[in-house]
C-alpha positions in Angstrom: 2.6 65.4 68.2 5.4 63.1 69.3 5.8 59.8 67.4 6.8 56.8 69.6 9.3 54.4 68.2 8.8 50.6 68.8 10.7 49.5 71.9 13.4 46.9 71.7 11.2 44.0 72.6 8.9 44.7 69.7 11.8 44.9 67.3 13.1 41.5 68.5 9.7 39.9 68.0 9.4 41.1 64.4 13.0 39.9 63.6 12.2 36.4 64.9 9.1 36.2 62.8 11.0 37.2 59.7 13.7 34.6 60.4 11.1 31.9 61.0 9.3 32.7 57.7 12.5 32.5 55.7 13.5 29.2 57.2 10.1 27.7 56.3 10.4 28.9 52.7 13.8 27.4 52.2 12.9 24.1 53.9 9.7 23.5 51.9 9.9 25.2 48.5 13.5 24.6 47.5 13.5 20.8 48.1 10.4 20.6 45.9 12.0 22.4 43.1 15.2 20.3 43.4 13.0 17.1 43.2 11.5 18.3 40.0 14.9 18.8 38.5 16.3 15.5 39.8 18.4 13.4 37.3 16.1 10.4 38.0 13.4 12.0 35.9 13.1 11.2 32.2 15.2 13.3 29.8 13.7 16.6 28.7 12.1 16.7 25.3 14.1 19.7 24.1 16.9 18.9 21.7 20.5 19.1 23.0 23.1 21.1 21.1 26.6 19.6 20.6 27.9 21.4 23.6 25.2 19.9 25.8 23.0 23.0 26.1 19.3 22.5 25.5 17.5 24.6 22.9 14.0 25.3 21.9 14.6 24.7 18.2 11.9 23.1 16.1 11.8 19.3 16.4 13.5 17.5 13.6 11.3 15.7 11.0 10.3 12.2 12.0 11.6 9.3 10.1 9.9 6.0 9.2 10.4 3.9 12.4 10.9 0.9 10.2 13.6 2.6 8.1 16.9 0.8 8.4 20.3 2.4 8.5 22.6 1.7 5.6 26.1 2.5 4.4 26.7 6.2 3.9 24.0 7.5 6.3 25.1 10.5 8.5 24.0 9.8 12.0 23.8 12.2 14.9 24.1 10.8 18.5 23.3 12.6 21.7 23.4 11.2 25.2 21.3 12.8 27.9 23.2 14.7 30.5 26.6 13.7 28.9 27.3 16.3 26.3 30.9 15.0 25.9 29.5 12.0 24.0 27.4 14.0 21.5 28.8 13.4 18.0 28.1 12.9 14.3 29.4 10.0 12.4 28.8 8.4 9.0 28.1 4.7 8.6 31.3 3.2 7.1 31.4 0.8 4.1 31.5 -2.1 6.5 28.3 -0.9 8.2 30.0 0.3 11.4 29.6 3.6 13.3 32.6 4.9 15.2 31.4 6.5 18.5 33.2 7.8 21.6 33.8 5.2 24.3 32.0 2.3 22.5 34.3 2.5 19.5 32.9 0.6 16.4 29.2 -0.4 16.5 27.7 -2.3 13.5 24.4 -0.6 12.8 23.8 -1.3 9.1 20.4 -3.1 8.7 19.2 -1.9 12.1 16.3 0.5 12.7 16.9 3.7 14.7 15.4 2.2 17.8 17.5 -1.0 17.5 20.7 1.0 17.1 19.8 3.2 20.1 19.3 0.1 22.3 22.6 -1.5 21.1 24.6 1.6 21.9 23.0 1.9 25.3 23.9 -1.7 26.0 27.5 -1.1 25.0 27.7 1.9 27.3 26.2 0.0 30.2 28.3 -3.2 29.7 31.5 -1.2 29.6 30.6 0.4 32.9 30.8 3.8 31.3 27.4 5.0 32.2 24.5 3.9 34.4 21.1 3.8 32.6 22.2 5.9 29.6 19.6 7.6 27.4 20.8 7.6 23.8 19.0 9.5 21.0 19.9 9.0 17.3 18.8 11.0 14.3 19.8 10.5 10.7 20.9 13.9 9.3 21.5 12.6 5.8 20.4 9.4 4.1 22.7 7.8 1.6 19.7 7.7 -0.7 18.4 11.2 0.0 15.8 11.2 -2.7 12.8 9.3 -3.9 12.5 7.9 -7.4 9.4 8.8 -9.4 9.0 6.8 -12.6 6.3 6.0 -15.1 3.5 8.3 -16.4 4.6 11.6 -14.9 5.8 14.5 -17.1 9.3 14.7 -15.4 10.4 11.3 -14.1 13.5 11.3 -12.0 14.9 11.4 -8.5 13.6 14.1 -6.2 14.9 15.1 -2.8 12.8 14.3 0.3 13.2 17.1 2.7 11.3 17.0 6.0 7.9 15.3 5.7 7.0 14.7 2.1 3.8 13.0 0.9 3.0 11.1 -2.3 1.0 13.9 -4.0 3.6 16.5 -3.2 6.3 14.5 -5.1 3.9 13.8 -8.0 3.3 17.5 -8.3 7.0 18.2 -8.2 7.4 15.7 -11.1 5.0 17.7 -13.2 1.8 15.8 -12.5 0.2 12.8 -14.2 0.3 12.4 -18.0 -2.8 11.7 -20.1 -1.7 8.0 -20.3 -1.5 7.6 -16.5 -3.5 4.7 -15.2 -5.3 4.2 -12.0 -2.6 2.6 -10.0 0.6 3.9 -8.3 3.1 1.3 -7.1 5.1 2.3 -4.0 8.1 0.5 -2.6 9.5 1.7 0.7 13.2 1.6 1.2 12.6 -0.1 4.6 10.8 -3.0 2.9 12.2 -3.3 -0.6 10.7 -6.8 -1.2 7.1 -5.8 -0.7 5.4 -3.2 -3.0 1.8 -2.1 -2.8 -0.5 -0.4 -5.2 -2.5 2.8 -4.4 -5.7 3.3 -6.5 -5.9 6.7 -8.2 -8.4 8.8 -10.0 -7.9 11.9 -12.2 -8.7 14.1 -9.2 -6.1 13.6 -6.5 -8.4 15.4 -4.0 -10.6 12.3 -4.1 -7.8 10.1 -2.6 -6.7 12.2 0.4 -6.5 9.1 2.6 -4.0 7.6 0.1 -1.6 10.6 0.3 0.9 8.5 2.3 4.3 9.8 3.6 7.3 9.2 1.4 10.8 8.6 2.8 14.3 8.8 1.3 15.1 5.8 -0.9 11.4 5.1 -1.7 10.4 4.3 -5.3 7.1 5.5 -6.9 5.9 4.1 -10.2 2.8 5.6 -11.9 1.4 2.9 -14.0 0.3 3.4 -17.6 -3.4 3.1 -18.4 -4.7 0.1 -20.2 -5.5 0.8 -23.9 -7.8 -0.8 -26.4 -7.7 0.1 -30.1 -10.4 0.8 -32.7 -9.4 0.5 -36.4 -11.1 0.2 -39.8 -14.0 2.1 -41.2 -14.5 4.6 -38.3 -14.1 8.4 -38.2 -11.0 8.5 -36.1 -9.1 5.2 -35.7 -7.2 5.4 -32.4 -6.2 4.0 -29.1 -8.8 4.4 -26.3 -7.9 4.6 -22.6 -9.8 2.1 -20.5 -11.0 4.6 -18.0 -11.9 3.4 -14.5 -11.1 -0.1 -15.5 -14.0 -0.6 -17.9 -14.6 0.1 -21.7 -17.4 -1.3 -23.8 -17.6 -1.7 -27.6 -20.1 1.1 -28.0 -18.0 3.4 -25.8 -14.9 2.7 -27.9 -16.8 3.2 -31.2 -18.2 6.5 -29.9 -14.8 7.8 -28.8 -13.5 6.9 -32.2 -16.1 9.2 -33.8 -18.6 6.5 -34.8 -18.7 4.3 -37.9 -18.6 5.6 -41.4 -21.4 5.2 -43.9 -19.6 2.5 -45.7 -18.8 0.4 -42.6 -19.9 -3.3 -42.6 -21.6 -3.6 -39.2 -22.1 -7.3 -39.4 -18.4 -8.0 -40.0 -16.9 -6.3 -36.9 -14.7 -8.4 -34.7 -12.1 -8.1 -31.9 -8.6 -9.4 -32.1 -7.7 -10.5 -28.5 -4.3 -11.5 -27.2 -4.1 -14.3 -24.6 -1.8 -17.1 -23.5 -2.8 -19.2 -26.5 -2.0 -16.4 -29.0 -4.5 -14.2 -30.8 -8.2 -15.1 -31.0 -10.9 -13.6 -33.2 -14.1 -12.6 -31.3 -17.1 -11.8 -33.5 -19.0 -8.5 -32.5 -22.6 -8.0 -33.6 -22.2 -4.3 -33.8 -25.5 -3.5 -35.5 -27.5 -5.5 -32.9 -25.6 -3.8 -30.1 -26.4 -0.4 -31.5 -30.1 -1.4 -31.8 -30.0 -2.6 -28.1 -31.0 -6.1 -29.1 -28.1 -7.7 -27.3 -26.0 -6.5 -24.4 -22.9 -4.3 -25.0 -19.6 -6.2 -24.9 -16.7 -5.3 -22.6 -13.3 -4.8 -24.1 -10.0 -5.9 -22.5 -6.6 -4.2 -22.4 -4.8 -4.4 -25.8 -8.0 -5.5 -27.6 -8.2 -4.4 -31.3 -11.8 -3.7 -32.5 -11.8 -4.0 -36.3 -14.7 -2.4 -38.2 -14.4 -3.5 -41.9 -15.7 -1.7 -44.9 -18.6 -3.0 -47.0 -17.8 -3.5 -50.7 -21.4 -3.3 -51.6 -21.8 0.1 -49.9 -18.7 1.4 -51.5 -19.8 0.2 -55.0 -23.3 1.6 -54.4 -21.8 4.9 -53.2 -19.7 5.1 -56.3 -22.6 4.2 -58.6 -24.7 6.9 -57.0 -21.9 9.4 -57.3 -21.5 8.5 -61.0 -25.2 8.8 -61.6 -25.3 12.2 -60.0 -22.3 13.4 -62.1 -24.0 12.1 -65.3 -27.3 13.9 -64.4 -25.3 17.1 -63.8 -23.6 16.8 -67.2 -27.0 16.3 -69.0 -28.5 19.3 -67.2 -25.5 21.4 -68.2 -25.7 20.2 -71.9 -29.4 21.1 -72.0 -28.5 24.7 -71.5 
C-alpha cells in the first residue's frame, strides 16, 4: 500500500498554525508573569542574605515591638532589592549607627519600627533611593539575658534565646523555693519604670495564661511568701506560710502541732507590728476551739504567743511526784 505524503499546501497551513499559537503564548502568558514579578509589588517575605540572594531559612525570632535600641546592640539592616546596602553594625556609645550612604543615624531610645522609618527617610531625603524598604533585626542585645531574683533555687542572669516565656526561665533557675509567695514581679526592659505583678500558685499549669514572653534585659522577681509565727507552749514553734493569702489562728496552731497539755488557753495573744509600733491583740483560743466565737485571721509577721499555765505545770509535777511516791511504797511492800 502506498502512503501519501502531505502536499506542500498542507505543510504550510500546519506551520502557520504553530507560529500563531506560539505568538499568542508569548503575548499573553509572559506579560502576566512579568507583572507578578514587578518591582512595584511589596517586598517578598523571604529573608535576604548579605549578598542579596533570598533564602528559605527559618524566620528570625520576633522581638518585643516596644523594645528600644540601646548602646551595644548589634543591628542587622537589609534594604529590599539593594543588596549593596545590607550590613551589620553595633550601636556606638553615643547611640549612633554607622550605615552605608546615610552615615551616622542616632537610634538609641528608638523602637525597631521607628529606626526603620528614620533610615528610610534619610535614604529618601538624600535622593539615594525612591521608596526604600528597610528591615532591621537585632542580632545581639547589649543585655542578652534576663535577671531572675528572689525565691528561686538558682537566682542569676539567664540568656534569652529565641522566644522564651516566664515559666521556662523559672524552670531554668531551678524552680520555686518553699518560701516562694504568690506574686512574681516582672519589669520589661522596654518600660523600666512600670512593673507589674503576676499572681502565682504552686501549680504553674494553673496559670498558663500568665506565661508571658520574656525579652532580653527583663527582670523577674519571685516574691517571698508572707509568714506568721507561732511560739510558746505548742508542739512545734515555727514560722507558718500564709498560703493563698489567708491564715487563721486555728490553722496556725494546727500547723504548729497543736497546744501542749500545760498551755494556758485563756492567755494567748498576738504581737502585731504596725505603723504605731507593736500592739498586743488578745486571742480567746479556748472559745475559738469550742466554736463559740469566729476564728481570727492572722496578718504577715504576726506572732501568736501561747503561754504556759503555772497551775497546770505545778499540778502536773504534783501528780508526777504522787505517782513516784506510790511506786516507791509498792516496791517497799515487796
